[in-house]
C-alpha positions as CSV (number, residue, x, y, z in Angstrom):
1,X,-21.8,18.8,12.2
2,X,-18.6,20.8,12.3
3,X,-18.8,23.3,9.0
4,X,-16.4,22.2,6.6
5,X,-17.5,23.4,3.6
6,X,-15.0,26.5,3.9
7,X,-12.2,23.5,3.7
8,X,-10.9,22.2,0.5
9,X,-11.0,19.3,-0.8
10,X,-7.8,17.3,-0.9
11,X,-6.5,13.5,-0.9
12,X,-7.0,11.7,2.6
13,X,-5.6,8.7,3.8
14,X,-5.8,6.5,7.8
15,X,-4.8,3.5,8.9
16,X,-6.4,2.3,11.7
17,X,-6.0,-1.3,14.3
18,X,-7.3,-3.3,16.2
19,X,-6.1,-6.1,18.2
20,X,-7.7,-9.3,19.3
21,X,-6.3,-11.8,21.7
22,X,-7.6,-15.5,21.7
23,X,-7.1,-17.3,25.1
24,X,-8.1,-21.1,23.3
25,X,-5.5,-22.5,21.1
26,X,-8.7,-24.6,19.7
27,X,-9.9,-21.2,18.0
28,X,-6.8,-20.7,16.7
29,X,-6.9,-23.9,15.4
30,X,-10.4,-23.8,13.6
31,X,-9.4,-21.0,12.1
32,X,-6.5,-22.3,10.6
33,X,-8.3,-25.7,9.2
34,X,-11.3,-23.2,8.3
35,X,-13.7,-25.1,10.2
36,X,-15.1,-22.8,12.3
37,X,-19.2,-22.9,12.5
38,X,-19.8,-19.8,11.2
39,X,-17.8,-19.6,8.3
40,X,-14.3,-18.1,7.1
41,X,-13.4,-15.3,9.8
42,X,-11.2,-13.6,8.0
43,X,-13.4,-13.1,4.5
44,X,-16.0,-12.0,6.9
45,X,-14.3,-9.9,8.8
46,X,-13.1,-7.7,6.2
47,X,-16.3,-7.7,4.6
48,X,-18.0,-6.3,7.8
49,X,-14.8,-3.9,8.3
50,X,-15.9,-2.7,4.0
51,X,-19.9,-2.5,5.4
52,X,-18.9,-0.6,8.4
53,X,-16.3,1.6,6.8
54,X,-19.1,2.7,4.2
55,X,-21.5,3.0,7.1
56,X,-20.0,5.2,9.3
57,X,-21.6,8.5,8.8
58,X,-24.7,6.1,10.4
59,X,-23.6,5.3,13.5
60,X,-21.2,8.2,14.7
61,X,-23.1,11.1,14.5
62,X,-21.1,14.1,14.0
63,X,-19.1,12.2,11.4
64,X,-20.3,13.4,7.6
65,X,-21.3,11.3,5.0
66,X,-18.2,11.5,2.7
67,X,-16.8,9.3,-0.6
68,X,-15.1,5.8,0.0
69,X,-12.5,5.8,-3.0
70,X,-10.4,3.1,-1.8
71,X,-10.8,0.5,1.0
72,X,-8.4,-2.5,2.2
73,X,-8.1,-4.9,5.0
74,X,-5.5,-7.5,5.9
75,X,-5.4,-9.5,8.9
76,X,-2.3,-10.7,11.1
77,X,-2.1,-13.7,13.0
78,X,0.7,-14.5,15.0
79,X,-0.3,-17.2,17.2
80,X,-3.3,-16.5,19.8
81,X,-2.7,-12.8,18.5
82,X,-4.7,-11.3,15.6
83,X,-4.3,-8.2,14.3
84,X,-6.7,-5.9,12.2
85,X,-5.1,-3.3,9.6
86,X,-7.6,-1.5,7.9
87,X,-6.3,1.8,5.4
88,X,-9.1,4.3,4.0
89,X,-8.5,6.8,1.3
90,X,-11.6,9.6,-0.2
91,X,-10.6,12.5,-1.8
92,X,-12.6,15.7,-0.2
93,X,-12.9,18.3,2.8
94,X,-12.1,15.9,6.1
95,X,-10.2,12.6,7.1
96,X,-10.9,9.1,7.1
97,X,-9.0,8.5,10.6
98,X,-12.8,6.9,12.1
99,X,-13.9,5.1,9.6
100,X,-10.5,3.0,8.9
101,X,-11.2,2.6,12.8
102,X,-14.7,1.8,12.6
103,X,-13.7,-0.4,9.9
104,X,-10.9,-2.1,12.2
105,X,-13.4,-2.5,15.2
106,X,-15.8,-3.8,13.7
107,X,-13.8,-6.5,12.2
108,X,-12.5,-7.5,15.5
109,X,-15.9,-7.8,17.0
110,X,-16.8,-10.1,14.1
111,X,-13.9,-12.0,15.0
112,X,-15.1,-11.9,19.0
113,X,-18.8,-13.2,17.5
114,X,-17.3,-15.7,15.2
115,X,-14.9,-17.6,17.8
116,X,-17.4,-17.0,21.1
117,X,-18.6,-20.6,21.0
118,X,-15.5,-21.7,21.0
119,X,-13.3,-19.7,22.9
120,X,-14.6,-17.6,25.9
121,X,-12.1,-15.3,26.6
122,X,-11.2,-13.6,23.7
123,X,-10.0,-9.9,24.0
124,X,-10.2,-7.3,21.7
125,X,-6.9,-5.3,23.2
126,X,-6.5,-2.2,21.0
127,X,-7.9,0.1,18.5
128,X,-5.8,2.8,17.2
129,X,-5.6,4.9,14.6
130,X,-1.4,3.7,13.0
131,X,-1.1,6.3,10.5
132,X,-3.1,9.9,8.4
133,X,-2.1,12.2,5.5
134,X,-3.8,15.1,3.8
135,X,-4.7,17.6,5.8
136,X,-4.4,21.2,6.7
137,X,-0.9,20.4,9.2
138,X,0.3,18.1,5.4
139,X,0.2,22.0,3.8
140,X,2.0,23.8,6.4
141,X,6.2,24.3,6.3
142,X,7.9,22.5,8.6
143,X,9.4,25.6,9.8
144,X,7.6,28.3,11.2
145,X,7.8,31.9,8.1
146,X,8.6,34.7,9.4
147,X,7.4,36.5,6.1
148,X,7.2,40.5,6.0
149,X,3.4,41.2,5.5
150,X,1.5,43.6,4.3
151,X,-2.5,44.1,3.3
152,X,-4.0,47.3,1.3
153,X,-7.1,47.7,0.4
154,X,-8.0,49.4,-2.2
155,X,-11.6,51.3,-1.7
156,X,-12.5,54.8,-2.4
157,X,-15.8,54.4,0.0
158,X,-13.8,52.9,3.1
159,X,-10.5,55.7,2.5
160,X,-12.9,58.2,2.6
161,X,-15.0,56.8,6.1
162,X,-18.4,56.1,4.0
163,X,-17.8,52.5,5.1
164,X,-15.5,50.3,7.3
165,X,-13.1,48.0,6.2
166,X,-14.4,44.1,7.2
167,X,-12.2,42.6,3.7
168,X,-8.7,43.3,5.1
169,X,-9.1,42.9,8.6
170,X,-10.7,39.5,7.6
171,X,-7.4,38.5,6.1
172,X,-4.7,39.5,8.6
173,X,-7.1,37.4,11.0
174,X,-6.2,34.4,8.4
175,X,-2.6,35.6,8.2
176,X,-2.4,35.2,12.0
177,X,-4.0,31.9,11.5
178,X,-1.0,30.9,9.5
179,X,1.1,32.4,12.3
180,X,2.2,35.8,10.0
181,X,2.2,38.7,11.4
182,X,1.2,42.0,9.3
183,X,4.0,44.2,8.9
184,X,2.1,46.8,6.9
185,X,-2.7,47.7,7.0
186,X,-3.3,50.3,4.6
187,X,-6.2,51.9,3.1
188,X,-6.1,53.4,0.0
189,X,-7.7,55.3,-3.2
190,X,-8.7,53.0,-6.5
191,X,-6.3,55.1,-8.2
192,X,-3.6,53.7,-10.3
193,X,-1.1,56.0,-9.4
194,X,-1.8,55.2,-5.6
195,X,-2.3,51.9,-5.6
196,X,1.6,51.2,-7.8
197,X,3.1,54.1,-5.2
198,X,2.2,52.2,-2.4
199,X,3.7,48.9,-3.5
200,X,6.7,50.5,-4.7
201,X,7.0,51.7,-1.1
202,X,6.9,48.6,0.2
203,X,9.0,46.6,-2.1
204,X,11.9,49.2,-0.9
205,X,10.9,48.0,2.5
206,X,11.4,44.2,1.3
207,X,8.0,43.1,2.4
208,X,8.3,39.3,0.6
209,X,3.8,39.1,1.1
210,X,1.5,41.8,0.1
211,X,-1.9,41.0,-0.2
212,X,-4.3,43.5,-2.5
213,X,-8.2,43.4,-2.0
214,X,-10.8,45.4,-4.2
215,X,-10.4,46.6,-7.6
216,X,-10.4,43.3,-9.0
217,X,-13.8,43.5,-11.0
218,X,-15.8,44.9,-13.4
219,X,-16.8,48.7,-12.5
220,X,-15.0,51.9,-14.2
221,X,-13.2,52.3,-10.5
222,X,-11.5,48.2,-9.9
223,X,-8.0,49.1,-11.6
224,X,-6.1,46.7,-9.6
225,X,-5.0,44.7,-11.9
226,X,-3.9,47.3,-14.8
227,X,-2.1,49.1,-11.5
228,X,-0.3,46.0,-10.5
229,X,-0.1,43.2,-13.7
230,X,2.9,45.3,-15.5
231,X,5.0,45.9,-12.7
232,X,5.1,41.6,-11.7
233,X,7.9,40.2,-13.3
234,X,6.2,36.8,-13.7
235,X,2.4,35.6,-13.4
236,X,1.5,32.7,-11.2
237,X,-2.0,32.0,-12.9
238,X,-3.2,28.8,-11.4
239,X,-3.3,30.8,-7.9
240,X,-5.9,33.0,-8.6
241,X,-7.4,30.1,-10.7
242,X,-7.5,27.9,-7.6
243,X,-9.6,31.0,-5.9
244,X,-11.7,31.3,-8.5
245,X,-12.7,27.6,-9.0
246,X,-12.7,27.3,-5.5
247,X,-15.4,30.5,-4.9
248,X,-16.9,29.3,-8.0
249,X,-18.6,26.2,-6.1
250,X,-19.9,28.8,-3.6
251,X,-21.4,31.7,-5.5
252,X,-21.4,32.0,-9.8
253,X,-20.2,35.3,-9.7
254,X,-16.5,33.8,-8.6
255,X,-16.0,33.9,-12.6
256,X,-16.4,37.7,-13.0
257,X,-13.3,38.7,-10.7
258,X,-10.0,39.7,-12.6
259,X,-7.4,39.0,-10.0
260,X,-4.3,38.5,-10.0
261,X,-0.9,36.7,-8.6
262,X,2.8,36.6,-9.7
263,X,6.5,37.4,-8.3
264,X,8.1,40.6,-8.0
265,X,12.6,39.6,-6.8
266,X,11.5,37.7,-4.0
267,X,8.2,39.0,-3.1
268,X,4.5,37.6,-3.9
269,X,1.5,39.8,-4.6
270,X,-1.9,38.5,-4.5
271,X,-5.2,41.3,-5.8
272,X,-8.0,39.5,-3.8
273,X,-11.1,40.7,-4.5
274,X,-13.0,43.3,-2.1
275,X,-16.3,42.1,-1.1
276,X,-15.5,40.1,2.3
277,X,-16.9,37.2,1.3
278,X,-14.9,36.9,-1.3
279,X,-11.6,37.8,0.5
280,X,-12.3,35.4,3.1
281,X,-13.2,32.1,0.8
282,X,-9.8,33.7,-1.6
283,X,-8.1,32.9,1.8
284,X,-9.5,29.7,2.9
285,X,-8.8,28.9,-1.3
286,X,-5.3,29.5,-0.9
287,X,-3.9,29.2,2.7
288,X,-1.7,27.8,4.3
289,X,-0.6,25.7,1.5
290,X,0.4,28.8,-1.1
291,X,3.1,29.3,1.3
292,X,4.9,26.4,0.6
293,X,6.4,29.3,-2.4
294,X,8.5,30.5,0.1
295,X,10.0,27.2,1.4
296,X,10.6,26.4,-2.3
297,X,12.5,29.7,-3.3
298,X,14.7,29.4,0.3
299,X,15.6,25.4,-0.5
300,X,16.7,27.6,-4.5
301,X,18.4,29.9,-3.0
302,X,20.7,27.5,-0.4
303,X,21.0,24.9,-3.3
304,X,22.5,27.8,-5.1
305,X,24.3,29.1,-2.3
306,X,26.2,25.1,-1.9
């Protein structure tokens, strides 16, 4: 199965449809009069669909087991045409499209099985996904963002050449996946004055997103929050709370990160862990949905201008 451990849980929904076409009006009449020998067609098919939804991962090899938190099955009949609709919700890391389609297909097969003694010409015409929501694409900006972005690695050992940078490069890779190009990639020592100086330099160049990695831990040389905190116009606590919560579900040490985040004028400043694993997990926790900040600010600016 595909690895989904890096994904965030979110509310995900799907609606699927299956279409069953009868060929014999006798089958239509038997449904209407509830005289089908095997029982009530729609009640039995609904029950079968609910079983199928919950057992999808048992029969589709690459489907992940997931919590089904809501399901609904309904039918629309127009003469010899029966449409089956299945809606499924979950709060999880992957979607429920297959669960909804599996439920619809089993409901359609149940209708076929119950009516075949009466109608030998039944056909299942289509099984398709009608709607889905809640995946990563829902959190992407409708417009392609062009943010002037910088990544600054704060590390004594890397700046001295004793170690190679991996965290900064991992952050850049994630940004590129979000369609952002990095205009400045710098490596500096863990010195408050140098960190602030680098910040001031990039702010003068109108950078809109600055990610500092390293110096957010508990050693005496971890000074990134102290260097940048006083420079923030305002902090956005929820950003790093989300990153720490995401990390905490993967390692108990995530609670020790002192990273902060906030705005300086029109620039979003993030401070992420210096470990490669911590940096990657923080980026997975925050992107792409954190970019909504820029949509909000630009929409507010446009509204103010009018």
